[in-house]
C-alpha positions in Angstrom: 76.9 170.7 234.7 76.3 168.0 232.3 79.8 165.9 231.4 78.5 163.3 228.9 76.6 161.2 230.6 72.7 161.7 232.0 73.1 163.4 236.0 71.2 160.4 238.3 67.7 160.8 238.4 65.5 158.6 241.2 62.9 156.8 238.9 60.5 157.0 237.7 60.5 160.5 237.0 57.5 163.0 236.4 55.4 160.9 238.6 52.8 164.0 239.2 52.7 163.6 235.5 51.5 160.2 234.6 50.8 159.1 230.9 51.0 155.1 231.4 51.7 152.5 233.9 51.2 148.9 233.0 52.9 145.3 233.1 50.1 144.3 230.6 51.9 144.0 226.7 48.0 144.2 225.3 47.0 147.3 227.5 50.4 149.0 226.4 49.7 148.3 222.7 46.5 149.4 222.4 47.7 152.5 224.3 50.2 153.5 222.2 48.0 152.7 219.3 45.8 154.9 220.0 48.7 157.5 219.9 49.8 156.3 216.6 52.7 154.3 217.9 53.4 150.6 217.1 54.5 148.7 220.3 55.8 144.9 220.1 57.3 142.9 222.9 58.3 139.1 222.0 56.6 136.8 224.1 59.4 135.5 226.2 60.2 139.1 227.3 56.4 139.8 228.4 56.9 138.7 232.0 59.7 141.5 232.3 57.6 144.1 230.9 57.3 147.2 233.6 56.1 150.4 231.6 56.2 153.8 232.9 55.7 156.8 230.6 55.4 160.4 232.3 55.6 163.7 230.8 54.8 167.7 230.6 52.8 169.1 227.9 54.2 172.2 227.1 52.5 175.0 224.1 54.1 173.3 221.2 56.4 170.3 222.9 56.3 167.4 224.9 59.3 166.5 227.3 58.7 162.8 228.7 60.8 160.0 230.1 60.1 156.2 229.3 61.3 152.7 230.6 59.6 149.7 229.4 61.6 146.9 231.8 61.7 144.4 229.0 63.4 144.9 225.4 60.6 146.4 223.5 60.2 148.0 219.9 58.3 151.2 219.1 57.3 152.9 216.0 56.1 156.0 214.6 52.6 155.8 212.6 53.2 157.7 209.1 50.0 159.7 210.8 52.6 161.4 213.3 54.2 164.7 212.1 56.0 165.6 215.0 59.4 166.2 215.4 61.4 164.1 218.2 64.6 164.1 220.1 65.7 161.0 222.1 68.1 161.0 225.0 68.9 157.7 226.9 69.3 157.9 230.3 70.1 154.7 231.2 70.9 151.6 229.0 71.2 151.9 225.1 68.7 152.5 222.6 68.7 151.8 218.8 67.0 153.9 216.4 66.3 153.2 212.9 65.7 156.5 211.2 64.9 156.0 207.1 68.4 154.2 206.1 70.2 154.8 209.4 70.6 152.7 212.3 72.0 154.9 215.3 73.1 152.5 218.5 72.1 155.9 221.3 74.0 155.9 224.5 74.7 159.0 226.8 77.0 160.5 223.7 74.7 159.9 221.4 71.0 161.1 220.9 68.2 160.0 218.2 66.8 163.2 216.1 63.5 161.8 213.9 61.7 164.3 211.7 57.9 162.9 210.2 59.7 162.4 206.4 60.6 158.8 206.9 60.0 155.6 209.1 61.4 155.5 212.7 61.7 152.6 214.8 63.3 152.7 218.5 64.3 149.2 219.7 65.3 149.3 223.5 67.4 146.6 225.7 65.9 145.6 229.1 65.9 148.3 231.9 66.2 151.4 229.5 65.2 154.5 230.1 64.9 157.6 228.1 64.5 161.2 227.9 62.4 162.5 224.7 61.6 165.7 223.4 58.6 165.9 220.9 57.8 169.4 219.1 54.4 169.7 216.9 54.6 170.2 213.1 52.9 173.0 213.3 55.4 175.0 215.8 58.6 173.9 214.2 57.0 175.2 210.6 55.6 178.9 212.4 59.3 179.1 213.6 61.1 178.4 210.7 59.2 180.3 208.6 59.8 183.3 211.3 63.7 182.8 211.0 63.3 182.2 207.3 61.6 185.7 206.7 59.1 183.1 204.6 57.2 179.8 204.2 59.3 177.0 204.0 59.3 175.3 200.6 60.2 171.9 201.6 59.7 169.7 204.7 62.1 170.3 207.6 64.5 167.6 207.6 66.9 167.2 210.7 70.2 165.1 211.1 69.3 162.0 212.3 72.4 162.0 214.9 73.0 164.1 218.0 76.5 164.7 219.4 75.5 164.8 223.6 79.5 165.0 224.5 79.9 168.6 223.6 78.5 171.8 221.3 74.6 172.2 221.3 73.6 168.8 222.3 75.3 168.3 225.5 73.3 172.1 225.8 69.9 171.2 225.1 71.0 168.0 227.3 71.4 170.5 230.5 68.3 172.6 229.5 66.1 169.4 229.2 67.4 167.7 232.4 67.2 170.7 234.3 63.4 171.2 233.4 62.9 167.8 234.2 64.0 168.6 238.0 62.1 171.8 237.9 59.1 169.7 237.0 59.8 167.4 239.8 60.6 170.2 242.2 57.3 172.4 241.3 55.1 170.2 239.7 54.8 173.1 237.4 53.0 175.4 240.0 55.4 178.0 239.7 55.3 177.9 236.0 53.2 181.2 234.6 51.6 181.0 230.9 54.2 183.4 229.8 57.3 181.4 231.6 55.9 177.9 230.0 55.6 179.9 226.5 59.0 181.2 226.5 60.6 178.1 227.4 58.7 176.0 224.8 59.2 178.4 222.2 62.9 178.6 223.1 63.4 174.7 223.0 62.1 175.3 219.2 64.2 177.9 217.8 67.2 176.8 219.5 66.8 173.5 217.7 66.3 174.7 214.7 69.4 177.3 215.0 71.8 174.9 216.4 71.0 171.6 215.2 71.3 170.9 211.5 69.2 170.1 209.2 67.9 171.1 205.2 67.4 174.6 206.1 70.7 175.4 207.8 72.2 177.1 205.4 69.5 179.3 204.0 69.5 180.1 207.6 73.0 181.1 207.8 72.9 183.2 204.5 70.1 185.4 205.9 72.8 187.1 208.2 74.3 190.8 207.4 75.4 193.4 208.7 73.0 194.5 212.2 72.5 198.6 212.1 71.5 200.9 214.8 68.2 200.8 213.0 67.8 197.2 213.7 68.9 197.3 217.2 66.3 200.3 217.9 63.2 198.0 216.1 64.2 195.5 218.4 64.5 197.4 221.6 60.7 198.9 220.7 59.3 195.9 220.5 60.7 194.6 223.5 59.5 197.8 225.2 56.0 197.4 223.4 55.7 193.7 225.1 57.3 194.2 228.3 54.2 191.8 230.0 53.8 189.1 227.0 56.2 186.2 226.2 58.6 187.4 224.1 60.8 185.1 221.5 63.8 184.8 219.2 61.9 184.3 216.3 59.7 187.8 217.7 62.7 189.9 217.8 64.0 188.3 214.2 61.1 189.3 212.9 60.8 192.9 214.4 64.5 193.8 213.9 64.6 191.8 209.9 68.2 190.8 211.0 68.8 187.0 211.8 69.2 185.8 215.1 72.7 185.3 215.0 73.4 189.3 214.5 71.3 190.0 217.5 73.0 187.5 219.9 76.3 189.4 219.7 74.6 192.9 220.3 75.5 194.1 223.5 72.4 195.9 224.1 70.7 193.0 223.6 72.6 190.6 224.6 70.0 190.0 228.0 66.8 189.0 226.2 68.3 187.2 223.3 71.6 184.8 224.7 69.8 183.9 227.7 67.8 181.8 225.0 70.6 181.1 222.8 73.6 178.5 223.9 77.0 179.7 223.1 77.5 177.1 220.9 76.3 178.6 217.1 77.9 175.6 215.4 77.4 171.6 216.0 79.9 169.1 215.8 79.1 165.4 215.1 81.6 164.0 217.3 82.9 160.2 217.6 80.2 159.8 220.1 77.8 159.3 217.4 78.0 155.9 215.9 75.4 155.7 212.2 75.5 152.8 209.8 73.8 153.1 206.7 
């Protein structure tokens, strides 16, 4: 169970899913530059460089682990339009997101949106677990949950408390996924399972981590009726062999995911994909300086 610190992992993680392994600063800079990231390491620290980036690509999301050995700075180019959650595994990372500077450790993760500047700085020996979500996947799920296309860019609150609430639950889920990837090398994951897991991660982040549409999602709640439940059940029965997401059930039943998750007949299909915590508290574990 998650207890406010990352579980022990044998490093390096996800070796079957290598993205980059290098001790050369220019090679690292060129590779990350091709992915629209800016990379900097001081000349005096270059000898410590030991880059290990591994990750798994699923539909609409990426789950990866990274360490650099030396103190480094990593920035996202404006060309990138994805969302990120960075959870420290070892050491301390500093995240500068727009006008906020966040000290990220075992109690606090950083959440970035493609609406502003993002810069990560790590100390020597630090390592992190990262989740990336494509803008298209996030927008599609947000529109399904709202019942209409969003009218302005989605922006998440940049701090996520890992000590309790949804942050702790997400850390548990991602940690378990990494362990499963290590154990099975994705061999036992069917395409349907990959899609369902990815859809769940995107939907749960939208439902339980604060952003500028959170109030709109809560206002969409209304009293659930037997007709609503029947529509959801009919949809499930018609798609027995296909991936079914929370967003699908919201669209089919025309009620919010919060309401669906409280109804006994659907709990086996909905609540397995929704953390029990429906509110997120930003606790003292997250420190931000403006």
